[in-house]
N, CA and C of each residue as an Amber inpcrd file, in Angstrom:
protein
   270
 141.3540000 139.7010000 104.4040000 139.9930000 139.2350000 104.2190000
 139.4530000 139.6780000 102.8590000 139.7210000 140.9190000 102.5040000
 139.2580000 141.4440000 101.2270000 139.8500000 140.6470000 100.0660000
 141.1260000 140.3150000 100.1850000 141.7870000 139.5210000  99.1550000
 141.1470000 138.1330000  99.0460000 140.8250000 137.5310000 100.1890000
 140.1910000 136.2200000 100.1760000 138.8410000 136.2770000  99.4770000
 138.0750000 137.2980000  99.7620000 136.7590000 137.4340000  99.1200000
 136.8960000 137.5990000  97.6130000 137.9050000 138.3350000  97.1770000
 138.1450000 138.4910000  95.7420000 138.5390000 137.1510000  95.1240000
 139.3750000 136.4000000  95.8180000 139.7740000 135.0800000  95.3190000
 138.5820000 134.1260000  95.2790000 137.7670000 134.1640000  96.3200000
 136.5890000 133.3090000  96.3610000 135.6330000 133.6480000  95.2210000
 135.4720000 134.9150000  94.9440000 134.6300000 135.3470000  93.8350000
 135.2040000 134.8530000  92.5030000 136.5120000 134.9760000  92.3370000
 137.1600000 134.4940000  91.1090000 137.0030000 132.9910000  90.9750000
 137.1510000 132.2710000  92.0870000 136.9750000 130.8090000  92.0630000
 135.5540000 130.4540000  91.6290000 134.5940000 131.1000000  92.2280000
 133.1960000 130.8010000  91.8900000 132.9060000 131.0740000  90.4180000
 133.4640000 132.1430000  89.8940000 133.2790000 132.4680000  88.4790000
 133.9240000 131.4030000  87.5990000 135.1370000 131.0050000  87.9240000
 135.8200000 129.9640000  87.1420000 135.0530000 128.6460000  87.2360000
 134.6020000 128.3230000  88.4140000 133.8500000 127.0830000  88.6130000
 132.5470000 127.1080000  87.8210000 131.8630000 128.2500000  87.8350000
 130.6150000 128.3830000  87.0810000 130.8420000 128.2060000  85.5860000
 131.9560000 128.7730000  85.0970000 132.2570000 128.6830000  83.6620000
 132.4710000 127.2520000  83.1930000 133.0310000 126.4120000  84.0460000
 133.3110000 125.0340000  83.6110000 132.2440000 124.0370000  84.0480000
 131.2610000 124.4840000  84.8010000 130.3010000 123.5700000  85.4270000
 129.5540000 122.6830000  84.4320000 129.1040000 123.2270000  83.3370000
 128.2250000 122.4730000  82.4480000 128.9300000 121.4340000  81.5950000
 130.1070000 121.7550000  81.1060000 130.7550000 120.8140000  80.1910000
 132.2200000 120.5870000  80.5460000 132.5100000 120.5740000  81.8370000
 133.8900000 120.3830000  82.2800000 134.3200000 118.9400000  82.0970000
 135.5670000 118.7890000  81.7520000 136.2020000 117.4720000  81.7490000
 137.2060000 117.4660000  82.8960000 137.7510000 116.3120000  83.1720000
 138.6120000 116.1420000  84.3410000 139.7440000 117.1600000  84.3890000
 140.3690000 117.4180000  83.2650000 141.5130000 118.3380000  83.2640000
 141.0910000 119.7510000  83.6730000 139.8650000 120.1560000  83.3420000
 139.3780000 121.4700000  83.7580000 139.3330000 121.5710000  85.2810000
 138.8340000 120.5170000  85.9190000 138.7680000 120.4910000  87.3830000
 140.1670000 120.4370000  87.9880000 141.0480000 119.6740000  87.3670000
 142.4170000 119.5740000  87.8690000 143.1090000 120.9330000  87.8060000
 142.9680000 121.6150000  86.6850000 143.5880000 122.9320000  86.5320000
 143.0170000 123.9450000  87.5190000 141.7130000 123.9210000  87.7150000
 141.1070000 124.8240000  88.6880000 141.5710000 124.4620000  90.0940000
 141.6970000 123.1770000  90.3660000 142.2060000 122.7460000  91.6650000
 143.6120000 123.2460000  91.9250000 144.4640000 123.1790000  90.9190000
 145.8330000 123.6750000  91.0810000 145.8550000 125.1940000  91.2200000
 144.9410000 125.8810000  90.5530000 144.8080000 127.3250000  90.7350000
 144.4690000 127.6150000  92.1980000 143.5640000 126.8200000  92.7560000
 143.1970000 126.9950000  94.1630000 144.3930000 126.7590000  95.0820000
 145.1950000 125.7580000  94.7790000 146.3920000 125.4990000  95.5790000
 147.3010000 126.7200000  95.5680000 147.4940000 127.2960000  94.4050000
 148.3600000 128.4700000  94.2670000 147.9340000 129.5880000  95.2110000
 146.6260000 129.7080000  95.4450000 146.1110000 130.7680000  96.3010000
 145.6850000 130.2580000  97.6810000 146.1450000 129.0630000  98.0290000
 145.9200000 128.4610000  99.3480000 144.4390000 128.3300000  99.6990000
 143.6570000 128.0030000  98.7060000 142.2330000 127.7340000  98.9010000
 142.0890000 126.2150000  98.9770000 142.4660000 125.6570000 100.1220000
 142.6620000 124.2180000 100.2500000 141.4010000 123.4040000 100.0500000
 140.3240000 123.7850000 100.6790000 139.0920000 122.9900000 100.5370000
 138.5590000 123.0220000  99.1000000 138.6400000 124.1740000  98.4840000
 138.2020000 124.2790000  97.0950000 139.0930000 123.4280000  96.1920000
 140.3910000 123.4290000  96.4780000 141.3210000 122.5910000  95.7060000
 140.9590000 121.1230000  95.8580000 140.6630000 120.7120000  97.0780000
 140.2590000 119.3190000  97.3170000 138.9860000 118.9880000  96.5480000
 138.0200000 119.8900000  96.5800000 136.7660000 119.6540000  95.8550000
 137.0140000 119.4690000  94.3640000 137.8610000 120.3080000  93.7970000
 138.1350000 120.2180000  92.3620000 138.9150000 118.9540000  92.0120000
 139.8490000 118.5540000  92.8670000 140.5860000 117.3060000  92.5980000
 139.6620000 116.1010000  92.7000000 138.7300000 116.1610000  93.6290000
 137.7510000 115.0780000  93.7580000 136.9070000 115.0020000  92.4840000
 136.4770000 116.1490000  91.9850000 135.7080000 116.1700000  90.7310000
 136.5530000 115.6720000  89.5610000 137.8130000 116.0580000  89.5210000
 138.7050000 115.5950000  88.4540000 138.8160000 114.0770000  88.4860000
 139.0220000 113.5350000  89.6720000 139.1540000 112.0740000  89.8090000
 137.8680000 111.3660000  89.3990000 136.7370000 111.9320000  89.7680000
 135.4530000 111.2910000  89.4880000 135.0130000 111.4100000  88.0360000
 135.5270000 112.4020000  87.3160000 135.1070000 112.5880000  85.9220000
 136.1470000 112.1180000  84.9110000 137.2920000 111.6700000  85.3870000
 138.3490000 111.2210000  84.4710000 137.8810000 109.9980000  83.6870000
 138.0430000 110.0570000  82.3780000 137.6760000 108.9320000  81.5200000
 138.7420000 107.8320000  81.5680000 139.9770000 108.2320000  81.7120000
 141.1010000 107.3110000  81.7520000 141.3530000 106.8960000  83.2090000
 141.2630000 105.5980000  83.5250000 141.4540000 105.1480000  84.9020000
 142.8120000 105.5490000  85.4930000 143.8660000 105.5250000  84.7020000
 145.1810000 105.9120000  85.2200000 145.2020000 107.3880000  85.6010000
 144.6110000 108.1920000  84.7800000 144.5490000 109.6260000  85.0880000
 143.6980000 109.8590000  86.3320000 142.6040000 109.1290000  86.4470000
 141.7640000 109.2280000  87.6380000 142.5350000 108.8910000  88.9010000
 143.3830000 107.8580000  88.8180000 144.2150000 107.5030000  89.9730000
 145.2170000 108.6010000  90.2930000 145.7770000 109.2260000  89.2750000
 146.7160000 110.3240000  89.5040000 146.0140000 111.4840000  90.2020000
 144.7890000 111.7920000  89.7890000 144.0390000 112.8700000  90.4290000
 143.6990000 112.5100000  91.8720000 143.3680000 111.2380000  92.1010000
 143.1050000 110.7970000  93.4740000 144.3600000 110.9020000  94.3280000
 145.5020000 110.5810000  93.7380000 146.7690000 110.7180000  94.4490000
 147.0250000 112.1590000  94.8470000 146.7320000 113.0740000  93.9430000
 146.9130000 114.4990000  94.2470000 145.9410000 114.9300000  95.3410000
 144.7170000 114.4220000  95.2940000 143.7360000 114.7240000  96.3340000
 144.2470000 114.2490000  97.6890000 144.8000000 113.0610000  97.7320000
 145.3310000 112.5280000  98.9910000 146.4600000 113.4150000  99.5050000
 147.3280000 113.8810000  98.6140000 148.4030000 114.8020000  99.0330000
 147.8180000 116.0430000  99.6940000 146.7840000 116.6080000  99.0770000
 146.1660000 117.8110000  99.6300000 145.5270000 117.5300000 100.9850000
 144.8630000 116.3930000 101.0950000 144.2360000 116.0350000 102.3680000
 145.2880000 115.8110000 103.4520000 146.3870000 115.1750000 103.1050000
 147.4540000 114.9510000 104.0790000 148.0630000 116.2730000 104.5420000
 148.2240000 117.2190000 103.6220000 148.7480000 118.5320000 104.0090000
 147.8210000 119.2100000 105.0050000 146.5300000 119.1470000 104.7240000
 145.5740000 119.7850000 105.6360000 145.5170000 119.0460000 106.9600000
 145.5970000 117.7130000 106.9180000 145.5370000 116.9170000 108.1470000
 146.6640000 117.2810000 109.1060000 147.8040000 117.6480000 108.5720000
 148.9520000 118.0000000 109.4090000 148.6940000 119.2490000 110.2460000
 147.6750000 120.0210000 109.8840000 147.3930000 121.2720000 110.6070000
 146.1700000 121.1580000 111.5010000 145.5530000 119.9990000 111.5620000
 144.2750000 119.8560000 112.2650000 144.4100000 119.1000000 113.5780000
 143.3940000 119.2660000 114.4070000 143.2410000 118.4980000 115.6310000
 141.8700000 117.8420000 115.5850000 141.6100000 116.9390000 116.5160000
 140.3110000 116.2690000 116.5930000 139.2130000 117.3070000 116.7680000
 138.0260000 117.0830000 116.2680000 137.5350000 115.9810000 115.4550000
 137.7430000 116.1880000 113.9600000 138.1660000 117.3780000 113.5740000
 138.3730000 117.6500000 112.1460000 139.4240000 116.7200000 111.5580000
 140.4340000 116.3880000 112.3460000 141.4830000 115.4940000 111.8710000
 140.9240000 114.1280000 111.5150000 140.0600000 113.5950000 112.3500000
 139.4650000 112.2810000 112.0870000 138.6650000 112.2850000 110.7950000
 137.9720000 113.3760000 110.5460000 137.1700000 113.4930000 109.3200000
 138.0640000 113.4270000 108.0780000 139.1800000 114.1440000 108.1010000
 140.0990000 114.1360000 106.9590000 140.7510000 112.7710000 106.8060000
 141.1890000 112.1770000 107.9120000 141.8220000 110.8560000 107.8460000
 140.8600000 109.8000000 107.3230000 139.6050000 109.9100000 107.6880000
 138.6040000 108.9710000 107.1910000 138.4350000 109.1020000 105.6750000
 138.5080000 110.3250000 105.1790000 138.4000000 110.5670000 103.7470000
 139.5670000 109.9430000 103.0000000 140.7570000 110.0510000 103.5920000
 141.9530000 109.4910000 102.9480000 141.8070000 107.9930000 102.8840000
C-alpha cells in the first residue's frame, strides 16, 4: 500500500508537470510509465488524452489502439457490471 501511494504521488506530480502544455507524446509516455507500474486506470486516462490531443490522425489512431489494448487487458479481469462499462468504452 505504501508503495502504491508513493507511485500515485509520483504520477500526480508528473501529470501536474505536463498539464499546461502537454502534447500527445507526453501523455503517451506518462501512460506507458503507468503501465510499467501497473497503474491501469491512470494509463488508460493518459492514453485517452494522448489520442485526443494528437495532431496527426495516424498517431491518434495508434494511441487509441493502445488504449483499446489496455481496456481489453482490464476487461479480462472484470465481472459485471464493471465489465460492461469497459466493453462499452471499447
